[in-house]
N, C-alpha and C positions, 0 to 999 in steps of 0.2 A: 424425496417425497413431493417437493414443490414442482420440480421439472416434469416428473412422470405422472403425477396424480392431481395435485391441487390446481395448477394452472389449467390443465385440460378440463377439470371437472367444474371449477367455480370461477375461473377467469382471473385476470390480472387484478382488477379492482378489489374483488373479494379476498384474494390471497394477500394483497397489501393490507387490507383491513384486518385480516386474521393475524398478520405479523405484528401490527400495531397493538392489537388486543393482547397478544402474548407478552409483548414488552410491558404493557400496563399491568398485566397480571404478575409478572416477575417483580415489578416495582412494588406493587401492593403487598406481595408476600414478604418482600424484604422489610417493608415498614412494619408489618405485623410481627415478624420474627425479631426485629431489632428491639421492640418494646419489652420483650422478655429477657433481654440481656442486661447486665449491670450497667448503671449509669456511667458514662465516660468521665474519667477524672483527669485533671491536668497532668500531663506527662512531664517528667523531668527532661532536661535537655537531651535530645536524641544522641545516642552514642553509635558510632559506626559498628555495624555488625561484623562478625568475624569474616575476614576475607575468604573467598573460595580457595585462593592460593596465596602464599606469601607475596607481599607487594614487591619484594625485591626480585621475585622470580618472573614477574610480568615483563613484557617488552617495555623498553624505556619510553616509547611513544604512546602507550595506553594512557587514558581511554580514547584518545583520538584515533588510534588504530582500530579499536573496537567499533567506533562509530563509522569510520570509513569502510570497514569490512561489512558492517550491517547494510550500508548503502549499496556496496558492490554486489553482495549476494542477493539483495532485494531486486536489483536490476537484472541479474542473471536469471533469477527465478521467474520473473515475468517474461523474459525472452523465451525461456523454455515453454512456459504455459501457452503463450500465443502460438509458438511453433507447433506444439502438440494439438492445439485446436485446429490449425490448418491441416495438419497431417491426418487427424481423425476424420475430417470432412472428406478426405480422399478414400479412407478405409471404410467408413461407416455411412457416408452421406452427410450433407450439411444441414440436417434437420435440427430442430431445437433439442431433440432427445440426445443427439450426439454431444452437444455442448453440455447438457445436464450431466451426462455420464462422465465427461472429462472433469467437470468441476467437482463432482461427487468423489471421484478417485483422488484428485489433488487434495481436497479438504480432509478426506480420510487419512491420506498419507501424512499430512501435516499434524493431524491429531494424534496418530499413532507415534510419530516421531517425538512429539512433545511428551507423550506418555512414557516412551522409552527413556527419555532424559530424566523425567521425574522419578521413575521407579529404579533406575540403575545408574545412569551416568553421573548424576549429581553427587553421588556418594563416592565416586572415584577420587582418591586423594589429590592427584595432580592432573588437571585438565588442560595444561598448556598445549599439548600436542593434539588434543581432541578435534579442534576445528579443522586442522589440515587433514586429519585422517577421515573425518566425516565428508569433507569436500572431495577427497580422493575417491571414496566409495561412491559418492553421488555422481561424480564424473564417469566412473566406470559403468555404473548402472544406466546412465543416460546413453552412453555409447552402445551398450547392449540393446537397449530399446530401439535405437536408430537402426541397428543391424536387422531387427525383426520386421521393419516396416514392409518390405516387399512380401514377406511371408504372411503378414497380417492382411495385406491387400488381397493376396490369393485366398486366404481363409474367408474374408468377407464375401468374395465372389462365389466360393464353393458352397456357402450355406444360404445363398439368396432364397432358395425355395423354402427354407425353414423359417423365414422371417415374417411369415404372415401373422404369427402370434406376437403381440406386443410384449408379452413376458419374455419370450425368447430373444426378441430384439433388445430389450433392456439388459438381459443377462449377457448377451454377446457384446453390447456396447461397454458394459462395465468390465468384462473380462479383457477385451482388447485394450481398453484404456488402462487397466491395471498393468498389463504386460509392458506398456509403453511408459507409464508414469509413476507407478506406485512406489518403487524403491527410491527414485530420486525425490519424490515428494516426502517420503519418510525422512530422508536426509535434510530436506528443507525444514521439516518440523523439529528436528533435533537442534538445528543451528540457532534458531531464535532464542529459546530459553538458555542455551549454552552461552550466547553473547550476553544475555542479561545477567547470568550467574557470574561471568567473568567481570562484567562492568561493576557489579556490587563490590568487588574487591577493591575498587578504586574510589567509587563515590559513596559506598557504604549504605546509602538509603535506597530501599527497594523501589519506591515510587519513582525516584529520579532516574534510576537505572533503566527501569522498564520504559518510562516516557522517552528518554533519550534514544535508546536503541530503536524503539518503535518509530520515532520521528525520522531517524536517518534511514531506517529500512523502508519506510513508506516513500520517502523522497526517491530512493533507488528504484522502487517499483514504478513510480510515475515516469521516471526516465526510461526504464525498460519498456513499459507499455507503449509509450509514445514513439520512442526510437525504433522499436522492432517493427511496428506496423507501417510507419511512415518512411523509415530509412533502411533498416537492416534487411528486411525481406525483399523489398523492391530492388535494392542495390546488390545484395549478395545471395539472396535466396534462403530457403529454410535450412538447408544443410550447413551452409557457412554461418548462419545465425546461431545454430547449435554450437558450432566451433567457437564463435565469439562468446557465448555463454560459458562454455567450459574454460575458455581463456580467462574470463572474469573470475570464475571460481579459483583458478590457479593463482591469479594475482592476489585474491583475497587470502588464500591459504598462506602465501609467502609473506604478505603484509603482517599477518598475525603470528607468524612463526617465531618462537623465542630465539634469542641470540645471547645466551648466557655463556656458553662455552664453545670451544672450537668444534666439538662434535656437532653442535647445533647447526653450524654453518655447513658442515658436510651433509647432515641430515636434510637441511633445506635444499641443498643442491640435488640430493638424491630425489627428494619429493618433486622438485621442479622438473628434473629429467623424466621422472615417471609420468607426471601429468602431461608433459610435452609429448612423450612417446605415445601415451594413450590417445591423445588428440591426433597425432600424426597417423596412427594406424587405424583410426576410426573408419568405419566403412564408408566408401564413397556412395553418393546417391544412386539409387537404381535408375535405369533408363525411364524417363518420364512417360514413354509409350506404355510402360507396364503399370506404373503407379498412378497415372492420370487418365486411365481408360474407363473409369467408372465401373470397375468390376462389381462393386457393391450393389449396383443397379442392374447391370446387363449380364451378370454372371461371370463365372471363371472362364478365362481364356488362356490356353497354354502359351507361355512366354515365347516359345519358338514360333508358334503360329502368328502371334501378334507382330513380332519383329519381321517376319517374312512377308506379311500381307499389307502392312501399313508403312507409310513413309512419313517421317516427322518433318514438318515444314517449319514449325516455330514452337518454342516453349518459353514461357516467362512467368515468374511469380510476381504478381502485382501487390499493391497495398491491401486489397480485400480478397483476392482469390488467385488461383493458378489458372493460366490460360494456355491451352495447347491447341495447335492446329495440325491436323494430320490429313493424309490423302489416301483414300482407298482406290480401287480400280475404277470406281464410278463417280466418286464425289470427294469434295473437300469438306472437312468438318471442324467446327469450333467447339472445343470442350472447355467448360468452366467448372473447375474442381471435379473433373472427371465426367460430368454429365454433358451430353451433347446439347448445346443450346442453339445451334444454327448449323446449316449445311447447304450444299448446293444440290442435295437430293430431294427427298420428299418434303423436307422442311420449307422448300421454296413455295409450296402452296400456301402455307400460313403466312410466310413473310410477305409474299406478294398480295395476298388477300387483304392484309391489313392496310396496304397502300391503295388498292384499287376499289374494294367494295365500299368503303366510306366515301370515296371520290365519286362513285357511280350515283350515290344518293345526295351528295353535296358537291356538285361539279364546280360551283363558284368559290369553294374554299381556297383561301390564299395563305393564311397564316397557320402553320401546323406545328404542333409539339409532339415529338416522338420520345417516349420513355423507354429506354433500352436500345442500344445501338446494334448489338448482336453482330451479324455479318454485314450490316449496313444496307441490306437489300430493301427494307421498307423505306428507309430515308431516301435511298437512291431512286427507287421507283416513283416516290412522291414528287421528286424534283424533275421528273420527265415532263410534267405539266407546266406550261408557261406561267410566269409571274408567281409561282409558289415559293414561299419562304419556309424553311424547315429549321426549327430549333430542336436539337437532340440532347437529351440528358443521359449520360452514361457515367456510372459511379466508378468504373474500373478503367483507367487509362490504357491498360494493356489490351483490353478488348478492342478499343478503337484502333490501336496500333496494328492489330492483326487483320484489319479490314483489307489490307493490300492483297492478301491471298484470295480474296473473294471478288477482286476487281472485274473478272470476266462476267460475273453475274449481278453485281450490286450497282452497276452504273456509276461507280466512283463518286459518291456524294461529297466526299471531302474536297474534291476538286472544284465544286460549284461555289461561286461567291454568294449564293443564296442559302448556303448551309452554315449553321452555327452550332458548334459543339459546346456543351456545358458539362464540365466534369463535376457532377453533383448528383446526389440522390434526387430522383424525379419528383417525389412528393415534397421534399424540402424546397425544391425550386418552385414548384407550383404554389406552395404556401407563402413563399417570399416575394414572388413577382406580382406586379399589378397588371401585367400584359394580358390581353384577351386573345383567345385562339378560335379559329373556325373548326379545327379538328384537333382532338387530343387522342393520340394513338398510344396505347399502353401495351407493351409486349415484354413484360418482365419474364424471369424464369418461372419455374413451376412453383405453385404456392406451398408445396410441402417444405421448401427450403426456408430456414430461419430468416426472418426479416422481410420476406417477399410478400407475405399475406397482408402487410400494411398498405399494399396497393389494391386490396380487395375489401377494404373496410368502408363502413358508412361514412366515416370522416373523410376518407380520400375522395369518395364520390361527391360529397358535398363541396370539397375544395375544387374538384374538377368542374362541377356545375357553375361555381362562381367565376371560373376562369374561361368559360365558354361564352361566345357571343350568343345572341338570342336564338339563332337557328343553328348553333354549333352542335357538333356530334362527338361523343366519346366512343371510341372503338377499343375494346379490350379483349385480348386473347385469353381464352379459358380452355384448358385441356379437357379431354374426355377419358384418356387412358389413366389407369391407376386412380380413378376418381369414382366415388359412389354417387348415386342419385342425390343423396342427402347433401353431399358437398356442393354439387352443382346447384341444387335448389337453394342452398344457403347463399351462394354468390348471387343468384338471380333475385332472390327476395331482397337482398341488400341493395342491389342496383335499383330495383323497382321502388324501394322505399324513398329514393331520392329523385329519380327521373320519372316523369309521367309517361314517357314513351320509350319502349324498349323493343328490340328485335334480336333474333338469333340468325347468324350466318353459319351454316354447317359447311365448313371448309372440307373436311374429310372425316373419316371414322375416328380420328384422334384429336381433331382441332375444331373449335368454334370461335366465333367472334361475337361478343355482345355489343350491340349498338344502342346507345342511349342518348336521349335529347329532350329538350323542353318542348319541342314541336314534333309533329309526326315524323317517323323515321323513314318509312318507305316513300320514295319520291313520287313525282307526278310525271306525266308524259313529257312536259317541258324539260324537267330536270334530267330525265333519262335521255332525251334527245340531245341535250347539251353534253351529257357525258359521252354519248356515242360519237358526237362530233369531235370531242377532245381525244377520244381513242383513235379515231380515224386520222387525226392530224399528226399522230406520233407513231412512226414505224417501230420504235423500240417498245412502246406499250403494246402494240398489236403483236409483236413477236413474243413478248412475255406471255400474253394471254393465250395465244395460239399454242405455244409450246407446253405450257403448264396446265391450261384449263380446256384446251381443245377447241376454243371458240373465242372470237373477239367481239361477239355480239352481246351488248350489254343486257338486253332483255333475257336472252338465253341464259346468261350467267346468273342473273338475279333469280330466274325461275328455278335454276338448278340448286342454288346454295342458300337463298334467303327463305327459310322454312317456317319461321314463327314471328309473329308481330302482335303487339298490343295485348288485348285481354286474353288472347289464345295462350299467352305465357303463364297466366295465373294458375292454371291447373298444374303445370310443371313445377312452379315455384312452391306450391302447397302440397306437392305429392307426398312428402315425408310426414305431413301432419304437424310440423313444427312452425313456430312463429319467430324464433330467435333470429337476430341479424348478426353479421360479422362486424365487430367493432374493435376499436383500439383497446377497449377495456376487457373484452372477453377473449380476444385473439382466437376465436373458435377454429378458424380455418387452419391456422398455423399448427394447432395441435391435433386436429382431426385428419388433415390431409396426409401426414406421414404414415398414419396407421393403414392407409389403403395402398401404400407404395409397394408392398410385397405380397399383398393379397391377390387372389385370382383376378386376372385382367377383366375389368368391367366395361371395356370399350363398347362391345356390341349391345349389351343391355341398355347402356346409357344412350347410345344412338337411337335405339328403338324407342326408349322413353320419350325422347325429344320428338321423333316423328309421329309417335302415337298421339301426341297432344295436338298436332297440326290439323287444321280443317282443310280437307281436299278442295273445298269450294274457294278457299283463299287464293289458290293459284289462278283460277279463272278470273277472280276479282282483280288481282294484281296485274295480270296480263292485260286486262282491259284498261286498267288505270294507267299503265305504262304505254299504251297505244300499240300493243302488239298486233300483228296481222298474220295473214295466211303464210307468208314466207318464214315466219318464226314459230309456226305451230310445232315444229320438231322439239322445241324446248319442253313441251309437255311430256314428250317421250323421256327426256332426261330426268324430269321430276318423278315420273312414274317408275323409272328404273330404281331411283333412290328408295322409294317405298317398297318396291318389290324385293329389293335386296335384303330387307328386314322382314320379309314375309307378311307385310301389311298389304294384302292383296285387294281388300275392299277399297281403301283410299287410292291405290294405284289405278283401279278400274275407273273410279270417278274422274281422276285426272286425265286418263286416256280419253274418256268420253268428252270431256271439256275441250281437249285438243282437237278431236275429230270434228267438233262443231265449227272450228275455224278452217280445217282442211280435211274433208272426208277421204281424200286419197293420199294422205301422208303415209308413206310406206312403213316407217318405223312405228307409227301409232297403230296402223292396221295389224302389224305383227304383234304389238302389245295386246291388242284386243283378242287376237287368236290365242296367244299363250296364257293370258290372264283369265279368259272366260271361255274355255274350250266347250263347256257343256251348253253354252247359250248360242253357239255359232250355227246358223242354218247353212245348208249346202250352197245356196246362191251367194250369200255373203262371203262364205269361205272361198269359193271359186274366184270371185272378183278380187278379194283381198290378196289371194295367193298370186294371181297374175301380176298385180301391181308390185308386190314384194319381189317376185322373181325378176321382174324387169329392172328393179332398182338395185338389189343386193342379194346375190345368191347365197353368200355366207350367212346373211341374216336369216334367210329362209331355212337353212340347215339348222341353225340354232332354234328357231321356232319349232321345227319338226321334232327335234330332240325334246323340247319342253312339252310338247303335246303328248309325245309317247310317255314321258315321265308322269303325266297326269292320266294315263290310261286311254287316251284318244288315239289308238293305233290306226283307226280308219283314216283320220285326218293326217297323221304322220305318214302313213303309207302313200297318200296322195301327194304330199309334198316331196317325198324322196323319189316317187315315180317320175314326177316332173323334173326333179333335179338330175336324175340319171339320163333323162332324155336330153337335157341341156348340156350335161357334162358327163358323157358316157365313160370317161376315163377316171372318174372319182371313186377310189376304193371305199372311202367313208360313206359316200352316198349309197353305193350298192350294199354295203354291210348293214347300214341303218334300214334300208328298204327290206333286206332279208329279215331283220329282227321284227319289223312291223308286220310282215307277212306271217311270220311264225306265231306271233301273239294273236293274230286273227285266225289261226288255224289253217292257213293256206301253206301247208308243208312243202308241197312240190315247188311252188313259186319261191318259197324261202330258200330251198336247197339250190335252185338255179341262181338266185341272187348271190348266195354265199359263194358258189363256185365261180361266178363272174368276178366277184371281188378278189378271190384268191388267184384267179387267172391273171388279173391286172398286176397283182403284187403278191407272189407266193410267200414272201418273207414278212408280210404285215402281221405283227404279233397280235394286234387287237382283233383283226379279222380271223386269225387262226384260233384265238381263245373263244371267240363268239361261235364260230362254226363247230368247234369241239363240243361246246356246251349244247349246241343244237343237236349234234349227233348223239350225245348221251341221252338227251331227252327222247329223241326218236327211238333209240334202241330200247329205252325203258318202256316206252309205250308198246313196242312190238312184243316184248317179252312178258308183258302184263305186270311189270313192276310199277311201283308208284314213281311218277316222274319227279324231278327236282322241284322243291317247294317254291323256289324263286326263279323267275325267268332270267335267262342270260342277259347280261348288261349290254347296253348299246356301246358300240366301239367308239363313239365320239360324235 
């Protein structure tokens, strides 16, 4: 109830208050009820209660054996629970809901086990053999659950499309958790009251028996919790940690096994061999390429296909997560608990943007803090600038160790004497240090993961503000995919509640960077010129920018990606009509974000929401502020394309007009004007623009011609393709497009000739064949008096 409902609805503070109120209520009820009971009378000296079993039948070392067994089984139980949590993060995803499901099932099993003992086992005359039998069944159930893990992984991937419903997600999480944990948890629930029952046979007093067993059991759980996370899993992995837990249960069973007769020794040997055999034949771990591929997020993939197409470079289970590095035919990827957190593919845009865009606006920054190492690309690119010192916080040592596989792309930051690695949580480090930074770059994993959203809270932003120099800049990656407008607005409102100046860098359709500072974010002509000089002085920086962004011109990059600043953000932040902020006390994002994870992808609407808030005039203002000139007017084309891709044609036209004011003959902008405003183009303007475009880029002219035809301007399209076939008479596509434009203009004879010319150049061109066939059908229908096809034949390209 708390994990799935109370915390998401009323937050941490209110849930805590409710728990306290319930405790007070229970105490008050107890006081009221006690007043109706008879007054307590002095009791005679307590007599030991009847033992559960004859004292002579107990092992000679009881109750010490009982206490030791309670400690050992407590340790083993926590080993298993921590391993289950790690395994469920791979099967279900590492959201807070997966942890709530695991805990719910474990507590349910413990409760059921205790009830089983109360209703049945405690009435059994002789319980000497019960602990060993319960632990044997517990071990077998655990082994069975481990054997199911690959199949549960496939199940989680197969039902990804159904997880848009929170109810289904909750049911799935509980069902998978139950298959893995329920039977062993029932065994754990039986053991504790069983130990207390046996202890009473020695100490007689119930309170003393419960207290002693509880103390030793708790001591064992402390050892298990600490040792598993810090030692067992990093050293031996989860599979061997399970084996260790089963070995502990075997040792506990043997320690408490009676030794009254010769047959007991034989039975003990048989039980020992049975448990050892069960451990020995327990299933070996599945290939990590199958269990650590994040099928819960990316969907089911056939095991044969995965093993054939992917190459495993590295796999290691660290103190906090599993880290896998694999290689596809095109890139190297870093998986953290299954989810891809970094790669040498499209993720390079976000990784490099975090290093370069803050630098473009703060070129004098020298002292940097990077939260999250990932592939090391952000830290490595930051160190390409002279005199820069980078401190990087990474909570998982195994992530840092995997950086060697990304050396061709990340510029090897670990080799630089100006790089310092801090193995700590980034927020904890910020709160503890007194050092000031020029740039704080936060690139954690996705906020739907448990614990990540504390890097998106008001308290974190306040800490970051205190650790920044006066002109310092916070740069934080924020996803757009699997994110609702309300989620993004929540993050934006929270940042704006702390920092007076905020801007958005739109890296791609899936990634943004929030820039926040106590001084204006978007730089001046002096800062941009300094940034350009720094870029020009570093061949590696120029190579990165050209390869991944298509340009090393700072103004062009800013014009293309920096889309919102200042008060323009207010409308986006208030779009959902709410005023709530994300804080440590309500943890709103941690509970809201996982709900979007399996809903229909909201990337495009969210990109559109961001762009729809932008003022087109801002681009002209920023271009002038940065000192842009005629040679960089093409940057307006890139900005216009961004808006045009989201069908925001009005803003795109305004941006094109602003760019043409700087360079009236810029070919790309002339093409934009033709394709975005076909109804407003006069013949003279069209002729002049077309000549300029054809002289610059014939393929661009073909694209514009297709766009004009798509808008119904077949007259303009025909002129473009007529000019193209004159320049390139061997182009099948140009002839076929010319034929379509003639056809729509009613010039059938010319259309037929153009089609025949296209087919004469390439009789096997399927697009030209299909288009010509449609043309023939329409012509035949007209000749026979039939109704022609309702839709015109499509353009071949």
